[in-house]
VOGUSE-331787 format. One record per residue (C-alpha): x, y, z; residue in one letter; residue number from 1. Coordinates in steps of 0.5 Angstrom, whole numbers, plus 500, padded with zeros to 3 digits. Example, Ala and Ser with C-alpha at 12.3 -4.5 7.8 and 13.67 -1.06 7.14 Angstrom:
REM VOGUSE-331787
c1: 525; c2: 491; c3: 516; code: A; pos: 1
c1: 527; c2: 498; c3: 514; code: S; pos: 2
This chain:
REM VOGUSE-331787
c1: 500; c2: 500; c3: 500; code: X; pos: 1
c1: 503; c2: 507; c3: 497; code: X; pos: 2
c1: 502; c2: 512; c3: 503; code: X; pos: 3
c1: 500; c2: 519; c3: 499; code: X; pos: 4
c1: 500; c2: 526; c3: 502; code: X; pos: 5
c1: 497; c2: 532; c3: 498; code: X; pos: 6
c1: 499; c2: 538; c3: 499; code: X; pos: 7
c1: 499; c2: 543; c3: 492; code: X; pos: 8
c1: 495; c2: 547; c3: 494; code: X; pos: 9
c1: 495; c2: 555; c3: 495; code: X; pos: 10
c1: 491; c2: 556; c3: 502; code: X; pos: 11
c1: 488; c2: 562; c3: 499; code: X; pos: 12
c1: 484; c2: 562; c3: 506; code: X; pos: 13
c1: 490; c2: 563; c3: 510; code: X; pos: 14
c1: 493; c2: 569; c3: 505; code: X; pos: 15
c1: 497; c2: 572; c3: 506; code: X; pos: 16
c1: 501; c2: 568; c3: 511; code: X; pos: 17
c1: 501; c2: 563; c3: 505; code: X; pos: 18
c1: 503; c2: 567; c3: 500; code: X; pos: 19
c1: 510; c2: 566; c3: 500; code: X; pos: 20
c1: 510; c2: 559; c3: 503; code: X; pos: 21
c1: 506; c2: 552; c3: 503; code: X; pos: 22
c1: 501; c2: 551; c3: 509; code: X; pos: 23
c1: 503; c2: 544; c3: 510; code: X; pos: 24
c1: 510; c2: 547; c3: 513; code: X; pos: 25
c1: 506; c2: 553; c3: 517; code: X; pos: 26
c1: 508; c2: 551; c3: 525; code: X; pos: 27
c1: 504; c2: 548; c3: 530; code: X; pos: 28
c1: 506; c2: 547; c3: 536; code: X; pos: 29
c1: 513; c2: 549; c3: 534; code: X; pos: 30
c1: 513; c2: 543; c3: 529; code: X; pos: 31
c1: 510; c2: 543; c3: 521; code: X; pos: 32
c1: 503; c2: 541; c3: 520; code: X; pos: 33
c1: 506; c2: 536; c3: 516; code: X; pos: 34
c1: 510; c2: 533; c3: 520; code: X; pos: 35
c1: 505; c2: 531; c3: 526; code: X; pos: 36
c1: 501; c2: 528; c3: 520; code: X; pos: 37
c1: 508; c2: 524; c3: 517; code: X; pos: 38
c1: 510; c2: 521; c3: 524; code: X; pos: 39
c1: 503; c2: 518; c3: 525; code: X; pos: 40
c1: 505; c2: 513; c3: 519; code: X; pos: 41
c1: 508; c2: 507; c3: 521; code: X; pos: 42
c1: 509; c2: 504; c3: 514; code: X; pos: 43
c1: 515; c2: 501; c3: 511; code: X; pos: 44
c1: 514; c2: 504; c3: 504; code: X; pos: 45
c1: 516; c2: 511; c3: 504; code: X; pos: 46
c1: 511; c2: 517; c3: 504; code: X; pos: 47
c1: 511; c2: 520; c3: 497; code: X; pos: 48
c1: 507; c2: 527; c3: 497; code: X; pos: 49
c1: 505; c2: 531; c3: 491; code: X; pos: 50
c1: 507; c2: 539; c3: 492; code: X; pos: 51
c1: 507; c2: 544; c3: 487; code: X; pos: 52
c1: 513; c2: 547; c3: 482; code: X; pos: 53
c1: 511; c2: 554; c3: 486; code: X; pos: 54
c1: 513; c2: 552; c3: 493; code: X; pos: 55
c1: 518; c2: 545; c3: 491; code: X; pos: 56
c1: 524; c2: 549; c3: 494; code: X; pos: 57
c1: 521; c2: 550; c3: 501; code: X; pos: 58
c1: 519; c2: 543; c3: 500; code: X; pos: 59
c1: 526; c2: 540; c3: 498; code: X; pos: 60
c1: 530; c2: 544; c3: 504; code: X; pos: 61
c1: 525; c2: 542; c3: 508; code: X; pos: 62
c1: 526; c2: 534; c3: 507; code: X; pos: 63
c1: 533; c2: 534; c3: 507; code: X; pos: 64
c1: 533; c2: 536; c3: 515; code: X; pos: 65
c1: 527; c2: 531; c3: 516; code: X; pos: 66
c1: 528; c2: 524; c3: 520; code: X; pos: 67
c1: 524; c2: 520; c3: 515; code: X; pos: 68
c1: 525; c2: 519; c3: 508; code: X; pos: 69
c1: 521; c2: 522; c3: 503; code: X; pos: 70
c1: 519; c2: 522; c3: 495; code: X; pos: 71
c1: 517; c2: 529; c3: 493; code: X; pos: 72
c1: 513; c2: 529; c3: 486; code: X; pos: 73
c1: 512; c2: 536; c3: 484; code: X; pos: 74
c1: 506; c2: 538; c3: 480; code: X; pos: 75
c1: 507; c2: 544; c3: 474; code: X; pos: 76
c1: 503; c2: 549; c3: 477; code: X; pos: 77
c1: 505; c2: 556; c3: 479; code: X; pos: 78
c1: 499; c2: 559; c3: 481; code: X; pos: 79
c1: 492; c2: 558; c3: 485; code: X; pos: 80
c1: 489; c2: 559; c3: 477; code: X; pos: 81
c1: 493; c2: 553; c3: 475; code: X; pos: 82
c1: 492; c2: 548; c3: 481; code: X; pos: 83
c1: 490; c2: 541; c3: 479; code: X; pos: 84
c1: 486; c2: 540; c3: 486; code: X; pos: 85
c1: 486; c2: 535; c3: 491; code: X; pos: 86
c1: 483; c2: 530; c3: 486; code: X; pos: 87
c1: 487; c2: 533; c3: 480; code: X; pos: 88
c1: 493; c2: 532; c3: 484; code: X; pos: 89
c1: 492; c2: 525; c3: 486; code: X; pos: 90
c1: 490; c2: 523; c3: 479; code: X; pos: 91
c1: 497; c2: 527; c3: 477; code: X; pos: 92
c1: 501; c2: 522; c3: 481; code: X; pos: 93
c1: 497; c2: 515; c3: 480; code: X; pos: 94
c1: 500; c2: 518; c3: 473; code: X; pos: 95
c1: 506; c2: 520; c3: 474; code: X; pos: 96
c1: 509; c2: 514; c3: 478; code: X; pos: 97
c1: 505; c2: 508; c3: 474; code: X; pos: 98
c1: 501; c2: 507; c3: 481; code: X; pos: 99
c1: 498; c2: 499; c3: 481; code: X; pos: 100
c1: 497; c2: 498; c3: 488; code: X; pos: 101
c1: 493; c2: 500; c3: 494; code: X; pos: 102
c1: 493; c2: 508; c3: 496; code: X; pos: 103
c1: 493; c2: 511; c3: 502; code: X; pos: 104
c1: 492; c2: 518; c3: 502; code: X; pos: 105
c1: 492; c2: 524; c3: 507; code: X; pos: 106
c1: 491; c2: 531; c3: 506; code: X; pos: 107
c1: 497; c2: 535; c3: 508; code: X; pos: 108
c1: 494; c2: 540; c3: 511; code: X; pos: 109
c1: 490; c2: 536; c3: 517; code: X; pos: 110
c1: 493; c2: 532; c3: 523; code: X; pos: 111
c1: 490; c2: 527; c3: 525; code: X; pos: 112
c1: 492; c2: 524; c3: 533; code: X; pos: 113
c1: 488; c2: 517; c3: 532; code: X; pos: 114
c1: 491; c2: 510; c3: 530; code: X; pos: 115
c1: 492; c2: 510; c3: 523; code: X; pos: 116
c1: 494; c2: 503; c3: 523; code: X; pos: 117
c1: 486; c2: 500; c3: 525; code: X; pos: 118
c1: 485; c2: 504; c3: 520; code: X; pos: 119
c1: 489; c2: 500; c3: 514; code: X; pos: 120
c1: 487; c2: 493; c3: 518; code: X; pos: 121
c1: 480; c2: 495; c3: 517; code: X; pos: 122
c1: 482; c2: 496; c3: 509; code: X; pos: 123
c1: 478; c2: 489; c3: 505; code: X; pos: 124
c1: 479; c2: 491; c3: 499; code: X; pos: 125
c1: 473; c2: 496; c3: 497; code: X; pos: 126
c1: 475; c2: 505; c3: 498; code: X; pos: 127
c1: 475; c2: 506; c3: 505; code: X; pos: 128
c1: 473; c2: 513; c3: 508; code: X; pos: 129
c1: 476; c2: 515; c3: 515; code: X; pos: 130
c1: 470; c2: 518; c3: 519; code: X; pos: 131
c1: 470; c2: 522; c3: 525; code: X; pos: 132
c1: 463; c2: 523; c3: 529; code: X; pos: 133
c1: 463; c2: 531; c3: 531; code: X; pos: 134
c1: 456; c2: 529; c3: 534; code: X; pos: 135
c1: 453; c2: 537; c3: 532; code: X; pos: 136
c1: 450; c2: 538; c3: 526; code: X; pos: 137
c1: 451; c2: 546; c3: 527; code: X; pos: 138
c1: 459; c2: 544; c3: 527; code: X; pos: 139
c1: 458; c2: 540; c3: 521; code: X; pos: 140
c1: 453; c2: 544; c3: 517; code: X; pos: 141
c1: 456; c2: 548; c3: 510; code: X; pos: 142
c1: 463; c2: 545; c3: 513; code: X; pos: 143
c1: 465; c2: 538; c3: 512; code: X; pos: 144
c1: 463; c2: 532; c3: 508; code: X; pos: 145
c1: 458; c2: 528; c3: 511; code: X; pos: 146
c1: 456; c2: 521; c3: 510; code: X; pos: 147
c1: 451; c2: 516; c3: 513; code: X; pos: 148
c1: 453; c2: 508; c3: 514; code: X; pos: 149
c1: 450; c2: 503; c3: 515; code: X; pos: 150
c1: 455; c2: 499; c3: 519; code: X; pos: 151
c1: 461; c2: 499; c3: 516; code: X; pos: 152
c1: 458; c2: 501; c3: 508; code: X; pos: 153
c1: 457; c2: 508; c3: 506; code: X; pos: 154
c1: 450; c2: 508; c3: 504; code: X; pos: 155
c1: 450; c2: 517; c3: 502; code: X; pos: 156
c1: 455; c2: 522; c3: 501; code: X; pos: 157
c1: 454; c2: 530; c3: 501; code: X; pos: 158
c1: 459; c2: 535; c3: 501; code: X; pos: 159
c1: 458; c2: 541; c3: 505; code: X; pos: 160
c1: 451; c2: 540; c3: 507; code: X; pos: 161
c1: 446; c2: 545; c3: 508; code: X; pos: 162
c1: 442; c2: 540; c3: 512; code: X; pos: 163
c1: 448; c2: 534; c3: 514; code: X; pos: 164
c1: 444; c2: 527; c3: 514; code: X; pos: 165
c1: 449; c2: 526; c3: 520; code: X; pos: 166
c1: 454; c2: 527; c3: 524; code: X; pos: 167
c1: 459; c2: 524; c3: 521; code: X; pos: 168
c1: 465; c2: 527; c3: 517; code: X; pos: 169
c1: 470; c2: 526; c3: 512; code: X; pos: 170
c1: 476; c2: 526; c3: 515; code: X; pos: 171
c1: 481; c2: 527; c3: 509; code: X; pos: 172
c1: 484; c2: 519; c3: 510; code: X; pos: 173
c1: 482; c2: 515; c3: 504; code: X; pos: 174
c1: 484; c2: 508; c3: 502; code: X; pos: 175
c1: 483; c2: 507; c3: 495; code: X; pos: 176
c1: 484; c2: 500; c3: 491; code: X; pos: 177
c1: 487; c2: 500; c3: 484; code: X; pos: 178
c1: 481; c2: 499; c3: 481; code: X; pos: 179
c1: 478; c2: 506; c3: 483; code: X; pos: 180
c1: 484; c2: 510; c3: 479; code: X; pos: 181
c1: 480; c2: 510; c3: 472; code: X; pos: 182
c1: 475; c2: 512; c3: 475; code: X; pos: 183
c1: 478; c2: 517; c3: 478; code: X; pos: 184
c1: 480; c2: 519; c3: 471; code: X; pos: 185
c1: 472; c2: 519; c3: 469; code: X; pos: 186
c1: 471; c2: 523; c3: 474; code: X; pos: 187
c1: 475; c2: 529; c3: 473; code: X; pos: 188
c1: 473; c2: 528; c3: 465; code: X; pos: 189
c1: 466; c2: 529; c3: 468; code: X; pos: 190
c1: 466; c2: 534; c3: 474; code: X; pos: 191
c1: 465; c2: 542; c3: 473; code: X; pos: 192
c1: 470; c2: 546; c3: 476; code: X; pos: 193
c1: 470; c2: 547; c3: 483; code: X; pos: 194
c1: 466; c2: 541; c3: 484; code: X; pos: 195
c1: 472; c2: 536; c3: 484; code: X; pos: 196
c1: 474; c2: 536; c3: 491; code: X; pos: 197
c1: 474; c2: 529; c3: 495; code: X; pos: 198
c1: 468; c2: 529; c3: 497; code: X; pos: 199
c1: 465; c2: 530; c3: 490; code: X; pos: 200
c1: 469; c2: 524; c3: 488; code: X; pos: 201
c1: 466; c2: 520; c3: 493; code: X; pos: 202
c1: 459; c2: 521; c3: 492; code: X; pos: 203
c1: 460; c2: 520; c3: 485; code: X; pos: 204
c1: 463; c2: 513; c3: 486; code: X; pos: 205
c1: 457; c2: 511; c3: 490; code: X; pos: 206
c1: 453; c2: 514; c3: 485; code: X; pos: 207
c1: 457; c2: 509; c3: 480; code: X; pos: 208
c1: 455; c2: 503; c3: 484; code: X; pos: 209
c1: 461; c2: 503; c3: 488; code: X; pos: 210
c1: 461; c2: 500; c3: 495; code: X; pos: 211
c1: 465; c2: 505; c3: 500; code: X; pos: 212
c1: 466; c2: 503; c3: 507; code: X; pos: 213
c1: 467; c2: 507; c3: 513; code: X; pos: 214
c1: 471; c2: 507; c3: 519; code: X; pos: 215
c1: 469; c2: 511; c3: 525; code: X; pos: 216
c1: 475; c2: 514; c3: 529; code: X; pos: 217
c1: 474; c2: 514; c3: 536; code: X; pos: 218
c1: 478; c2: 514; c3: 543; code: X; pos: 219
c1: 483; c2: 519; c3: 546; code: X; pos: 220
c1: 486; c2: 521; c3: 538; code: X; pos: 221
c1: 484; c2: 529; c3: 536; code: X; pos: 222
c1: 483; c2: 531; c3: 529; code: X; pos: 223
c1: 485; c2: 538; c3: 526; code: X; pos: 224
c1: 483; c2: 540; c3: 519; code: X; pos: 225
c1: 487; c2: 547; c3: 518; code: X; pos: 226
c1: 483; c2: 551; c3: 513; code: X; pos: 227
c1: 483; c2: 558; c3: 516; code: X; pos: 228
c1: 486; c2: 563; c3: 522; code: X; pos: 229
c1: 481; c2: 560; c3: 527; code: X; pos: 230
c1: 482; c2: 553; c3: 525; code: X; pos: 231
c1: 490; c2: 554; c3: 524; code: X; pos: 232
c1: 490; c2: 558; c3: 532; code: X; pos: 233
c1: 486; c2: 553; c3: 536; code: X; pos: 234
c1: 490; c2: 547; c3: 533; code: X; pos: 235
c1: 496; c2: 552; c3: 536; code: X; pos: 236
c1: 492; c2: 552; c3: 542; code: X; pos: 237
c1: 490; c2: 546; c3: 543; code: X; pos: 238
c1: 497; c2: 542; c3: 541; code: X; pos: 239
c1: 502; c2: 546; c3: 545; code: X; pos: 240
c1: 498; c2: 548; c3: 551; code: X; pos: 241
c1: 499; c2: 555; c3: 550; code: X; pos: 242
c1: 494; c2: 561; c3: 548; code: X; pos: 243
c1: 499; c2: 565; c3: 545; code: X; pos: 244
c1: 505; c2: 562; c3: 541; code: X; pos: 245
c1: 511; c2: 567; c3: 540; code: X; pos: 246
c1: 518; c2: 565; c3: 536; code: X; pos: 247
c1: 524; c2: 567; c3: 537; code: X; pos: 248
c1: 526; c2: 574; c3: 537; code: X; pos: 249
c1: 520; c2: 577; c3: 539; code: X; pos: 250
c1: 519; c2: 583; c3: 543; code: X; pos: 251
c1: 513; c2: 585; c3: 547; code: X; pos: 252
c1: 513; c2: 592; c3: 550; code: X; pos: 253
c1: 506; c2: 594; c3: 554; code: X; pos: 254
c1: 501; c2: 590; c3: 550; code: X; pos: 255
c1: 496; c2: 585; c3: 551; code: X; pos: 256
c1: 496; c2: 578; c3: 547; code: X; pos: 257
c1: 491; c2: 573; c3: 546; code: X; pos: 258
c1: 489; c2: 567; c3: 541; code: X; pos: 259
c1: 495; c2: 569; c3: 538; code: X; pos: 260
c1: 501; c2: 566; c3: 535; code: X; pos: 261
c1: 506; c2: 571; c3: 533; code: X; pos: 262
c1: 512; c2: 569; c3: 528; code: X; pos: 263
c1: 520; c2: 570; c3: 529; code: X; pos: 264
c1: 522; c2: 577; c3: 529; code: X; pos: 265
c1: 517; c2: 583; c3: 531; code: X; pos: 266
c1: 516; c2: 588; c3: 536; code: X; pos: 267
c1: 509; c2: 589; c3: 539; code: X; pos: 268
c1: 509; c2: 596; c3: 542; code: X; pos: 269
c1: 502; c2: 598; c3: 547; code: X; pos: 270
c1: 498; c2: 594; c3: 542; code: X; pos: 271
c1: 492; c2: 589; c3: 543; code: X; pos: 272
c1: 492; c2: 584; c3: 539; code: X; pos: 273
c1: 487; c2: 578; c3: 540; code: X; pos: 274
c1: 485; c2: 573; c3: 535; code: X; pos: 275
c1: 491; c2: 574; c3: 530; code: X; pos: 276
c1: 497; c2: 570; c3: 526; code: X; pos: 277
c1: 503; c2: 576; c3: 525; code: X; pos: 278
c1: 507; c2: 574; c3: 521; code: X; pos: 279
c1: 515; c2: 575; c3: 521; code: X; pos: 280
c1: 518; c2: 582; c3: 521; code: X; pos: 281
c1: 513; c2: 586; c3: 523; code: X; pos: 282
c1: 513; c2: 592; c3: 527; code: X; pos: 283
c1: 506; c2: 594; c3: 530; code: X; pos: 284
c1: 505; c2: 599; c3: 535; code: X; pos: 285
c1: 499; c2: 603; c3: 538; code: X; pos: 286
c1: 494; c2: 598; c3: 535; code: X; pos: 287
c1: 487; c2: 594; c3: 536; code: X; pos: 288
c1: 488; c2: 588; c3: 532; code: X; pos: 289
c1: 482; c2: 583; c3: 532; code: X; pos: 290
c1: 482; c2: 576; c3: 528; code: X; pos: 291
c1: 487; c2: 578; c3: 522; code: X; pos: 292
c1: 492; c2: 576; c3: 519; code: X; pos: 293
c1: 498; c2: 580; c3: 518; code: X; pos: 294
c1: 503; c2: 579; c3: 513; code: X; pos: 295
c1: 511; c2: 579; c3: 513; code: X; pos: 296
c1: 515; c2: 585; c3: 514; code: X; pos: 297
c1: 508; c2: 589; c3: 516; code: X; pos: 298
c1: 509; c2: 596; c3: 520; code: X; pos: 299
c1: 503; c2: 599; c3: 523; code: X; pos: 300
c1: 504; c2: 605; c3: 527; code: X; pos: 301
c1: 499; c2: 610; c3: 530; code: X; pos: 302
c1: 499; c2: 616; c3: 534; code: X; pos: 303
C-alpha cells in the first residue's frame, strides 16, 4: 500500500501567510503541519508527497532535514488559477508513478492523532473512508463531507450539505484500490470546475454503483482540519497547550495578546492583538487587531 499526502494547493484562505510558503509547512506547536501527519504513518513504504512547482524549493529544503525519507512528486503549477485540485493532483500522481496497488490518501493540511494502523487493518478491498463523529449537526453544516452509513457500508455521501444527514464527517483519509483509478480519471472528465473535491468524487463513486465502506475513528485521538485562520490558531492552542504561541526574537512591550500566533522577529508595542496570526518581521505599535492575518514585514504605527 502506497501512502500519499496531497500538498499541492495554494491555501487561499490563509493568504498572505501562504503566499510565499505552503500550508503544510506552517508550524503548529513548533513543528510543520505535515510532520504531525507523517509521524503517524508506520508503513514500510516511503511516503509520497504531491506538491506544486511554486513551493518545491521550500519542500525540498524541509525534506533534507526531516528524519524520515519521503518522495516529492511535483505538479507543474505555479498559481491558484493553475492548481489541479486534490483529485486532479491524485490522478496526476497515479499516472506519473504508474501506480498499480492500493493507495492510502491523506490531506497535507490535516493533523490526525488517531491510530492509522487500525484504519489500514480495516481495509477489505473496497474504497474505505475515514470518518469522525462530530456529534453536532451545526458544526457539520456547510463545512464537511458527510456520510450516512449502515454498518460498514456507506449508503450516502454529501459534500458540505445545508442539512446534514448525519454527524459523521470525512476526515480526508481514504484507501482506494487500483480498480478505482480509471474511475477517478472518468470523474475528472465529467466534474464541473469547483465540484472536483474528494467529497464529490466519493459521492460520484456511489452513484456509479461502487460499494464504499466507512471506518469511524474513535477513542482519545484528535483531528484538526486546518483550513483558515481560526482553525490554525485552535490547532496551535490545543497541541501546544498555550493560548499564545511566540516565535523567536519576539518583543512585546505594554501589550495584551490573546489567542494568537506570532512568528519570528516581531515587535509589538502598546497594542491589543486578539485572534490574529502575525507573520515574521512585523512591527506593530498602538494598534488594536482582532481576527486577522498580518503579512510578513508589515509595519503599522498609530498615534
